[in-house]
Biopython code that builds the backbone (N, CA, C, O; Angstrom):
import numpy as np
from Bio.PDB.StructureBuilder import StructureBuilder

atoms = [
    (1, "MET", "N", (22.861, -9.269, -11.634)),
    (1, "MET", "CA", (23.586, -8.702, -10.500)),
    (1, "MET", "C", (25.052, -8.589, -10.887)),
    (1, "MET", "O", (25.624, -9.529, -11.441)),
    (2, "SER", "N", (25.670, -7.433, -10.596)),
    (2, "SER", "CA", (27.070, -7.240, -10.944)),
    (2, "SER", "C", (27.953, -8.042, -9.994)),
    (2, "SER", "O", (27.542, -8.412, -8.894)),
    (3, "LYS", "N", (29.179, -8.300, -10.449)),
    (3, "LYS", "CA", (30.115, -9.060, -9.636)),
    (3, "LYS", "C", (30.388, -8.370, -8.304)),
    (3, "LYS", "O", (30.490, -9.035, -7.273)),
    (4, "SER", "N", (30.507, -7.033, -8.316)),
    (4, "SER", "CA", (30.777, -6.327, -7.063)),
    (4, "SER", "C", (29.599, -6.463, -6.093)),
    (4, "SER", "O", (29.805, -6.629, -4.891)),
    (5, "ASN", "N", (28.378, -6.394, -6.603)),
    (5, "ASN", "CA", (27.214, -6.594, -5.731)),
    (5, "ASN", "C", (27.178, -8.010, -5.195)),
    (5, "ASN", "O", (26.838, -8.234, -4.033)),
    (6, "ASP", "N", (27.534, -8.982, -6.055)),
    (6, "ASP", "CA", (27.560, -10.369, -5.624)),
    (6, "ASP", "C", (28.632, -10.578, -4.559)),
    (6, "ASP", "O", (28.395, -11.268, -3.568)),
    (7, "ASN", "N", (29.828, -9.976, -4.759)),
    (7, "ASN", "CA", (30.890, -10.113, -3.762)),
    (7, "ASN", "C", (30.470, -9.520, -2.420)),
    (7, "ASN", "O", (30.743, -10.092, -1.364)),
    (8, "GLU", "N", (29.807, -8.375, -2.473)),
    (8, "GLU", "CA", (29.364, -7.762, -1.229)),
    (8, "GLU", "C", (28.296, -8.624, -0.553)),
    (8, "GLU", "O", (28.292, -8.765, 0.670)),
    (9, "ARG", "N", (27.402, -9.194, -1.343)),
    (9, "ARG", "CA", (26.373, -10.072, -0.784)),
    (9, "ARG", "C", (27.019, -11.307, -0.149)),
    (9, "ARG", "O", (26.640, -11.703, 0.953)),
    (10, "VAL", "N", (27.979, -11.910, -0.826)),
    (10, "VAL", "CA", (28.681, -13.084, -0.289)),
    (10, "VAL", "C", (29.385, -12.718, 1.008)),
    (10, "VAL", "O", (29.333, -13.461, 1.988)),
    (11, "TYR", "N", (30.047, -11.558, 1.003)),
    (11, "TYR", "CA", (30.719, -11.125, 2.232)),
    (11, "TYR", "C", (29.690, -10.971, 3.362)),
    (11, "TYR", "O", (29.870, -11.513, 4.452)),
    (12, "ASP", "N", (28.619, -10.233, 3.090)),
    (12, "ASP", "CA", (27.615, -9.960, 4.120)),
    (12, "ASP", "C", (26.942, -11.230, 4.633)),
    (12, "ASP", "O", (26.723, -11.378, 5.835)),
    (13, "GLU", "N", (26.617, -12.138, 3.726)),
    (13, "GLU", "CA", (25.849, -13.320, 4.111)),
    (13, "GLU", "C", (26.707, -14.482, 4.612)),
    (13, "GLU", "O", (26.271, -15.231, 5.485)),
    (14, "GLN", "N", (27.916, -14.643, 4.075)),
    (14, "GLN", "CA", (28.698, -15.832, 4.403)),
    (14, "GLN", "C", (29.978, -15.545, 5.177)),
    (14, "GLN", "O", (30.293, -16.246, 6.138)),
    (15, "VAL", "N", (30.714, -14.525, 4.767)),
    (15, "VAL", "CA", (32.007, -14.261, 5.396)),
    (15, "VAL", "C", (31.829, -13.543, 6.731)),
    (15, "VAL", "O", (32.416, -13.951, 7.733)),
    (16, "ASN", "N", (31.031, -12.486, 6.755)),
    (16, "ASN", "CA", (30.894, -11.697, 7.970)),
    (16, "ASN", "C", (30.473, -12.530, 9.187)),
    (16, "ASN", "O", (31.025, -12.319, 10.267)),
    (17, "PRO", "N", (29.522, -13.465, 9.066)),
    (17, "PRO", "CA", (29.205, -14.284, 10.246)),
    (17, "PRO", "C", (30.419, -15.069, 10.758)),
    (17, "PRO", "O", (30.576, -15.247, 11.966)),
    (18, "LEU", "N", (31.264, -15.531, 9.856)),
    (18, "LEU", "CA", (32.471, -16.250, 10.270)),
    (18, "LEU", "C", (33.474, -15.304, 10.920)),
    (18, "LEU", "O", (34.123, -15.658, 11.905)),
    (19, "VAL", "N", (33.598, -14.105, 10.368)),
    (19, "VAL", "CA", (34.491, -13.102, 10.954)),
    (19, "VAL", "C", (34.054, -12.801, 12.391)),
    (19, "VAL", "O", (34.886, -12.733, 13.296)),
    (20, "LEU", "N", (32.767, -12.623, 12.591)),
    (20, "LEU", "CA", (32.266, -12.352, 13.936)),
    (20, "LEU", "C", (32.543, -13.514, 14.876)),
    (20, "LEU", "O", (32.851, -13.307, 16.050)),
    (21, "GLN", "N", (32.435, -14.732, 14.367)),
    (21, "GLN", "CA", (32.737, -15.913, 15.177)),
    (21, "GLN", "C", (34.224, -15.942, 15.542)),
    (21, "GLN", "O", (34.571, -16.197, 16.695)),
    (22, "VAL", "N", (35.101, -15.684, 14.570)),
    (22, "VAL", "CA", (36.544, -15.642, 14.830)),
    (22, "VAL", "C", (36.855, -14.548, 15.852)),
    (22, "VAL", "O", (37.630, -14.762, 16.784)),
    (23, "TYR", "N", (36.248, -13.382, 15.671)),
    (23, "TYR", "CA", (36.447, -12.277, 16.610)),
    (23, "TYR", "C", (36.096, -12.703, 18.029)),
    (23, "TYR", "O", (36.881, -12.495, 18.954)),
    (24, "ASP", "N", (34.921, -13.297, 18.203)),
    (24, "ASP", "CA", (34.478, -13.712, 19.541)),
    (24, "ASP", "C", (35.424, -14.738, 20.148)),
    (24, "ASP", "O", (35.764, -14.643, 21.327)),
    (25, "ILE", "N", (35.852, -15.716, 19.359)),
    (25, "ILE", "CA", (36.770, -16.755, 19.853)),
    (25, "ILE", "C", (38.101, -16.141, 20.256)),
    (25, "ILE", "O", (38.619, -16.421, 21.337)),
    (26, "CYS", "N", (38.655, -15.302, 19.384)),
    (26, "CYS", "CA", (39.953, -14.695, 19.671)),
    (26, "CYS", "C", (39.882, -13.796, 20.897)),
    (26, "CYS", "O", (40.780, -13.819, 21.739)),
    (27, "LYS", "N", (38.826, -13.010, 20.999)),
    (27, "LYS", "CA", (38.696, -12.119, 22.152)),
    (27, "LYS", "C", (38.536, -12.934, 23.437)),
    (27, "LYS", "O", (39.123, -12.591, 24.463)),
    (28, "ALA", "N", (37.746, -14.008, 23.390)),
    (28, "ALA", "CA", (37.537, -14.850, 24.574)),
    (28, "ALA", "C", (38.828, -15.497, 25.049)),
    (28, "ALA", "O", (39.007, -15.726, 26.245)),
    (29, "HIS", "N", (39.734, -15.793, 24.111)),
    (29, "HIS", "CA", (40.990, -16.469, 24.444)),
    (29, "HIS", "C", (42.178, -15.518, 24.393)),
    (29, "HIS", "O", (43.331, -15.944, 24.467)),
    (30, "ASP", "N", (41.885, -14.219, 24.264)),
    (30, "ASP", "CA", (42.915, -13.181, 24.273)),
    (30, "ASP", "C", (43.981, -13.432, 23.205)),
    (30, "ASP", "O", (45.179, -13.289, 23.447)),
    (31, "LEU", "N", (43.505, -13.808, 22.022)),
    (31, "LEU", "CA", (44.377, -14.124, 20.887)),
    (31, "LEU", "C", (44.318, -12.975, 19.883)),
    (31, "LEU", "O", (43.304, -12.825, 19.200)),
    (32, "PRO", "N", (45.362, -12.162, 19.768)),
    (32, "PRO", "CA", (45.329, -11.021, 18.855)),
    (32, "PRO", "C", (45.205, -11.455, 17.395)),
    (32, "PRO", "O", (45.753, -12.480, 16.991)),
    (33, "PHE", "N", (44.472, -10.651, 16.605)),
    (33, "PHE", "CA", (44.367, -10.932, 15.175)),
    (33, "PHE", "C", (43.985, -9.666, 14.431)),
    (33, "PHE", "O", (43.516, -8.690, 15.018)),
    (34, "LEU", "N", (44.197, -9.709, 13.124)),
    (34, "LEU", "CA", (43.848, -8.611, 12.241)),
    (34, "LEU", "C", (43.422, -9.198, 10.910)),
    (34, "LEU", "O", (44.154, -9.990, 10.316)),
    (35, "MET", "N", (42.227, -8.812, 10.427)),
    (35, "MET", "CA", (41.718, -9.280, 9.133)),
    (35, "MET", "C", (41.304, -8.072, 8.306)),
    (35, "MET", "O", (40.691, -7.136, 8.819)),
    (36, "VAL", "N", (41.644, -8.102, 7.021)),
    (36, "VAL", "CA", (41.216, -7.057, 6.099)),
    (36, "VAL", "C", (40.661, -7.744, 4.863)),
    (36, "VAL", "O", (41.314, -8.602, 4.269)),
    (37, "PHE", "N", (39.451, -7.359, 4.481)),
    (37, "PHE", "CA", (38.807, -7.909, 3.293)),
    (37, "PHE", "C", (38.501, -6.774, 2.332)),
    (37, "PHE", "O", (38.012, -5.722, 2.742)),
    (38, "GLU", "N", (38.787, -6.984, 1.065)),
    (38, "GLU", "CA", (38.322, -6.079, 0.026)),
    (38, "GLU", "C", (37.175, -6.802, -0.665)),
    (38, "GLU", "O", (37.398, -7.716, -1.459)),
    (39, "HIS", "N", (35.949, -6.393, -0.363)),
    (39, "HIS", "CA", (34.807, -7.155, -0.857)),
    (39, "HIS", "C", (34.065, -6.446, -1.979)),
    (39, "HIS", "O", (33.010, -6.908, -2.412)),
    (40, "ALA", "N", (34.591, -5.358, -2.441)),
    (40, "ALA", "CA", (34.004, -4.667, -3.586)),
    (40, "ALA", "C", (35.133, -3.973, -4.330)),
    (40, "ALA", "O", (36.175, -3.684, -3.741)),
    (41, "PRO", "N", (34.948, -3.710, -5.580)),
    (41, "PRO", "CA", (36.018, -3.075, -6.339)),
    (41, "PRO", "C", (36.288, -1.658, -5.838)),
    (41, "PRO", "O", (35.480, -1.064, -5.124)),
    (42, "HIS", "N", (37.409, -1.154, -6.222)),
    (42, "HIS", "CA", (37.805, 0.222, -5.924)),
    (42, "HIS", "C", (38.102, 0.447, -4.453)),
    (42, "HIS", "O", (37.857, 1.533, -3.929)),
    (43, "GLY", "N", (38.623, -0.562, -3.787)),
    (43, "GLY", "CA", (39.119, -0.373, -2.439)),
    (43, "GLY", "C", (38.083, -0.216, -1.359)),
    (43, "GLY", "O", (38.273, 0.597, -0.454)),
    (44, "TYR", "N", (36.997, -0.956, -1.409)),
    (44, "TYR", "CA", (36.010, -0.929, -0.338)),
    (44, "TYR", "C", (36.355, -2.052, 0.622)),
    (44, "TYR", "O", (36.214, -3.229, 0.288)),
    (45, "PHE", "N", (36.805, -1.691, 1.807)),
    (45, "PHE", "CA", (37.367, -2.662, 2.739)),
    (45, "PHE", "C", (36.522, -2.811, 3.993)),
    (45, "PHE", "O", (35.787, -1.907, 4.388)),
    (46, "CYS", "N", (36.649, -3.970, 4.599)),
    (46, "CYS", "CA", (36.127, -4.203, 5.933)),
    (46, "CYS", "C", (37.292, -4.746, 6.754)),
    (46, "CYS", "O", (37.911, -5.741, 6.378)),
    (47, "THR", "N", (37.585, -4.101, 7.858)),
    (47, "THR", "CA", (38.711, -4.489, 8.706)),
    (47, "THR", "C", (38.178, -4.850, 10.080)),
    (47, "THR", "O", (37.357, -4.132, 10.651)),
    (48, "THR", "N", (38.646, -5.956, 10.597)),
    (48, "THR", "CA", (38.264, -6.396, 11.933)),
    (48, "THR", "C", (39.528, -6.803, 12.658)),
    (48, "THR", "O", (40.389, -7.476, 12.090)),
    (49, "ALA", "N", (39.642, -6.400, 13.908)),
    (49, "ALA", "CA", (40.855, -6.712, 14.661)),
    (49, "ALA", "C", (40.548, -6.856, 16.138)),
    (49, "ALA", "O", (39.619, -6.247, 16.668)),
    (50, "TRP", "N", (41.348, -7.669, 16.778)),
    (50, "TRP", "CA", (41.410, -7.723, 18.238)),
    (50, "TRP", "C", (42.889, -7.595, 18.551)),
    (50, "TRP", "O", (43.652, -8.554, 18.433)),
    (51, "VAL", "N", (43.282, -6.390, 18.952)),
    (51, "VAL", "CA", (44.692, -6.092, 19.211)),
    (51, "VAL", "C", (44.781, -5.547, 20.639)),
    (51, "VAL", "O", (44.827, -4.335, 20.848)),
    (52, "PRO", "N", (44.806, -6.458, 21.619)),
    (52, "PRO", "CA", (44.853, -6.018, 23.012)),
    (52, "PRO", "C", (46.230, -5.439, 23.354)),
    (52, "PRO", "O", (47.179, -5.608, 22.587)),
    (53, "PRO", "N", (46.343, -4.765, 24.485)),
    (53, "PRO", "CA", (47.611, -4.122, 24.852)),
    (53, "PRO", "C", (48.817, -5.068, 24.869)),
    (53, "PRO", "O", (49.935, -4.638, 24.582)),
    (54, "HIS", "N", (48.612, -6.329, 25.195)),
    (54, "HIS", "CA", (49.747, -7.256, 25.280)),
    (54, "HIS", "C", (50.214, -7.780, 23.915)),
    (54, "HIS", "O", (51.236, -8.462, 23.840)),
    (55, "ALA", "N", (49.490, -7.475, 22.848)),
    (55, "ALA", "CA", (49.901, -7.935, 21.515)),
    (55, "ALA", "C", (51.256, -7.332, 21.169)),
    (55, "ALA", "O", (51.655, -6.306, 21.719)),
    (56, "SER", "N", (51.945, -7.978, 20.261)),
    (56, "SER", "CA", (53.280, -7.518, 19.901)),
    (56, "SER", "C", (53.232, -6.106, 19.322)),
    (56, "SER", "O", (52.225, -5.682, 18.753)),
    (57, "ALA", "N", (54.322, -5.404, 19.478)),
    (57, "ALA", "CA", (54.425, -4.050, 18.916)),
    (57, "ALA", "C", (54.251, -4.096, 17.404)),
    (57, "ALA", "O", (53.695, -3.168, 16.817)),
    (58, "ASN", "N", (54.722, -5.168, 16.767)),
    (58, "ASN", "CA", (54.582, -5.287, 15.319)),
    (58, "ASN", "C", (53.116, -5.330, 14.903)),
    (58, "ASN", "O", (52.740, -4.697, 13.916)),
    (59, "LEU", "N", (52.276, -6.070, 15.640)),
    (59, "LEU", "CA", (50.856, -6.150, 15.302)),
    (59, "LEU", "C", (50.169, -4.811, 15.551)),
    (59, "LEU", "O", (49.324, -4.387, 14.764)),
    (60, "HIS", "N", (50.532, -4.148, 16.645)),
    (60, "HIS", "CA", (49.974, -2.824, 16.902)),
    (60, "HIS", "C", (50.322, -1.855, 15.778)),
    (60, "HIS", "O", (49.466, -1.109, 15.302)),
    (61, "THR", "N", (51.584, -1.873, 15.358)),
    (61, "THR", "CA", (52.021, -0.987, 14.284)),
    (61, "THR", "C", (51.302, -1.318, 12.983)),
    (61, "THR", "O", (50.841, -0.414, 12.287)),
    (62, "LEU", "N", (51.200, -2.596, 12.648)),
    (62, "LEU", "CA", (50.520, -3.011, 11.428)),
    (62, "LEU", "C", (49.050, -2.589, 11.456)),
    (62, "LEU", "O", (48.543, -2.043, 10.476)),
    (63, "ALA", "N", (48.368, -2.839, 12.573)),
    (63, "ALA", "CA", (46.961, -2.460, 12.689)),
    (63, "ALA", "C", (46.795, -0.949, 12.555)),
    (63, "ALA", "O", (45.887, -0.481, 11.868)),
    (64, "ASP", "N", (47.661, -0.196, 13.204)),
    (64, "ASP", "CA", (47.592, 1.268, 13.107)),
    (64, "ASP", "C", (47.850, 1.748, 11.689)),
    (64, "ASP", "O", (47.150, 2.630, 11.192)),
    (65, "ASP", "N", (48.857, 1.168, 11.031)),
    (65, "ASP", "CA", (49.196, 1.568, 9.669)),
    (65, "ASP", "C", (48.054, 1.265, 8.697)),
    (65, "ASP", "O", (47.730, 2.085, 7.838)),
    (66, "ILE", "N", (47.453, 0.093, 8.836)),
    (66, "ILE", "CA", (46.339, -0.270, 7.953)),
    (66, "ILE", "C", (45.139, 0.636, 8.220)),
    (66, "ILE", "O", (44.514, 1.133, 7.282)),
    (67, "ALA", "N", (44.821, 0.848, 9.476)),
    (67, "ALA", "CA", (43.688, 1.721, 9.809)),
    (67, "ALA", "C", (43.913, 3.130, 9.269)),
    (67, "ALA", "O", (43.000, 3.732, 8.705)),
    (68, "ASP", "N", (45.122, 3.655, 9.439)),
    (68, "ASP", "CA", (45.424, 4.994, 8.923)),
    (68, "ASP", "C", (45.302, 5.040, 7.409)),
    (68, "ASP", "O", (44.725, 5.975, 6.854)),
    (69, "ALA", "N", (45.847, 4.027, 6.740)),
    (69, "ALA", "CA", (45.782, 3.997, 5.272)),
    (69, "ALA", "C", (44.346, 3.904, 4.788)),
    (69, "ALA", "O", (43.977, 4.553, 3.810)),
    (70, "LEU", "N", (43.536, 3.105, 5.461)),
    (70, "LEU", "CA", (42.134, 2.988, 5.069)),
    (70, "LEU", "C", (41.398, 4.304, 5.284)),
    (70, "LEU", "O", (40.595, 4.719, 4.449)),
    (71, "ARG", "N", (41.672, 4.944, 6.387)),
    (71, "ARG", "CA", (41.007, 6.228, 6.658)),
    (71, "ARG", "C", (41.433, 7.294, 5.646)),
    (71, "ARG", "O", (40.628, 8.144, 5.265)),
    (72, "ARG", "N", (42.685, 7.251, 5.214)),
    (72, "ARG", "CA", (43.176, 8.214, 4.222)),
    (72, "ARG", "C", (42.888, 7.753, 2.801)),
    (72, "ARG", "O", (43.161, 8.473, 1.841)),
    (73, "LYS", "N", (42.329, 6.537, 2.668)),
    (73, "LYS", "CA", (42.010, 5.958, 1.358)),
    (73, "LYS", "C", (43.251, 5.801, 0.485)),
    (73, "LYS", "O", (43.195, 6.025, -0.724)),
    (74, "THR", "N", (44.364, 5.416, 1.094)),
    (74, "THR", "CA", (45.579, 5.202, 0.317)),
    (74, "THR", "C", (45.776, 3.738, -0.037)),
    (74, "THR", "O", (46.755, 3.392, -0.698)),
    (75, "ILE", "N", (44.873, 2.881, 0.386)),
    (75, "ILE", "CA", (44.892, 1.483, -0.020)),
    (75, "ILE", "C", (43.761, 1.306, -1.012)),
    (75, "ILE", "O", (42.680, 1.863, -0.821)),
    (76, "GLY", "N", (43.982, 0.566, -2.035)),
    (76, "GLY", "CA", (42.914, 0.299, -2.988)),
    (76, "GLY", "C", (43.329, 0.674, -4.389)),
    (76, "GLY", "O", (44.501, 0.934, -4.660)),
    (77, "ARG", "N", (42.356, 0.697, -5.273)),
    (77, "ARG", "CA", (42.639, 0.899, -6.687)),
    (77, "ARG", "C", (42.037, 2.202, -7.201)),
    (77, "ARG", "O", (41.573, 2.271, -8.339)),
    (78, "GLY", "N", (42.046, 3.219, -6.371)),
    (78, "GLY", "CA", (41.621, 4.517, -6.860)),
    (78, "GLY", "C", (40.170, 4.863, -6.644)),
    (78, "GLY", "O", (39.721, 5.907, -7.117)),
    (79, "GLY", "N", (39.417, 4.032, -5.950)),
    (79, "GLY", "CA", (38.021, 4.354, -5.724)),
    (79, "GLY", "C", (37.849, 5.357, -4.604)),
    (79, "GLY", "O", (38.809, 5.683, -3.905)),
    (80, "THR", "N", (36.649, 5.843, -4.431)),
    (80, "THR", "CA", (36.411, 6.842, -3.405)),
    (80, "THR", "C", (35.502, 6.407, -2.263)),
    (80, "THR", "O", (35.321, 7.193, -1.333)),
    (81, "PRO", "N", (34.915, 5.208, -2.268)),
    (81, "PRO", "CA", (34.039, 4.869, -1.149)),
    (81, "PRO", "C", (34.801, 4.864, 0.175)),
    (81, "PRO", "O", (35.956, 4.440, 0.233)),
    (82, "ALA", "N", (34.160, 5.328, 1.217)),
    (82, "ALA", "CA", (34.788, 5.308, 2.534)),
    (82, "ALA", "C", (34.876, 3.872, 3.023)),
    (82, "ALA", "O", (33.941, 3.094, 2.832)),
    (83, "PRO", "N", (35.983, 3.515, 3.649)),
    (83, "PRO", "CA", (36.115, 2.149, 4.170)),
    (83, "PRO", "C", (35.202, 1.943, 5.369)),
    (83, "PRO", "O", (34.905, 2.877, 6.114)),
    (84, "ARG", "N", (34.764, 0.706, 5.539)),
    (84, "ARG", "CA", (34.030, 0.341, 6.749)),
    (84, "ARG", "C", (35.025, -0.337, 7.654)),
    (84, "ARG", "O", (35.564, -1.389, 7.309)),
    (85, "ILE", "N", (35.269, 0.230, 8.772)),
    (85, "ILE", "CA", (36.163, -0.385, 9.745)),
    (85, "ILE", "C", (35.278, -0.918, 10.854)),
    (85, "ILE", "O", (34.736, -0.166, 11.663)),
    (86, "THR", "N", (35.145, -2.237, 10.870)),
    (86, "THR", "CA", (34.214, -2.877, 11.791)),
    (86, "THR", "C", (34.641, -2.660, 13.235)),
    (86, "THR", "O", (33.838, -2.235, 14.067)),
    (87, "ASP", "N", (35.886, -2.947, 13.530)),
    (87, "ASP", "CA", (36.340, -2.819, 14.908)),
    (87, "ASP", "C", (37.840, -2.922, 14.939)),
    (87, "ASP", "O", (38.404, -3.916, 14.483)),
    (88, "ILE", "N", (38.476, -1.942, 15.453)),
    (88, "ILE", "CA", (39.917, -2.024, 15.716)),
    (88, "ILE", "C", (40.103, -1.565, 17.145)),
    (88, "ILE", "O", (39.842, -0.410, 17.481)),
    (89, "ASN", "N", (40.563, -2.489, 17.990)),
    (89, "ASN", "CA", (40.764, -2.175, 19.412)),
    (89, "ASN", "C", (42.224, -1.926, 19.670)),
    (89, "ASN", "O", (42.611, -1.645, 20.804)),
]
sb = StructureBuilder()
sb.init_structure("model")
sb.init_model(0)
sb.init_chain("A")
sb.init_seg("    ")
for serial, (resi, resn, name, xyz) in enumerate(atoms, 1):
    if name == "N":
        sb.init_residue(resn, " ", resi, " ")
    sb.init_atom(name, np.array(xyz, "f"), 0.0, 1.0, " ", f" {name:<3s}", serial, name[0])
structure = sb.get_structure()
């Protein structure tokens, strides 16, 4: 198994369940957050965020900038896979 496949498997099996748990906790307590993981080479990202309206303008701007960059594929090391954006509110 290649390292990139192993990293994706580790992300899917171990990290993602924790991300979902953090998301649920933060949303339940109205705690804004933003996480970005590069789990495969060439800029394959997974982004998860809870950015409610009351979050600081800086967090809103950062979340928007990261989401835009991921959609335009301007973050990463030159690969072409489309980013997976799990949830940006």
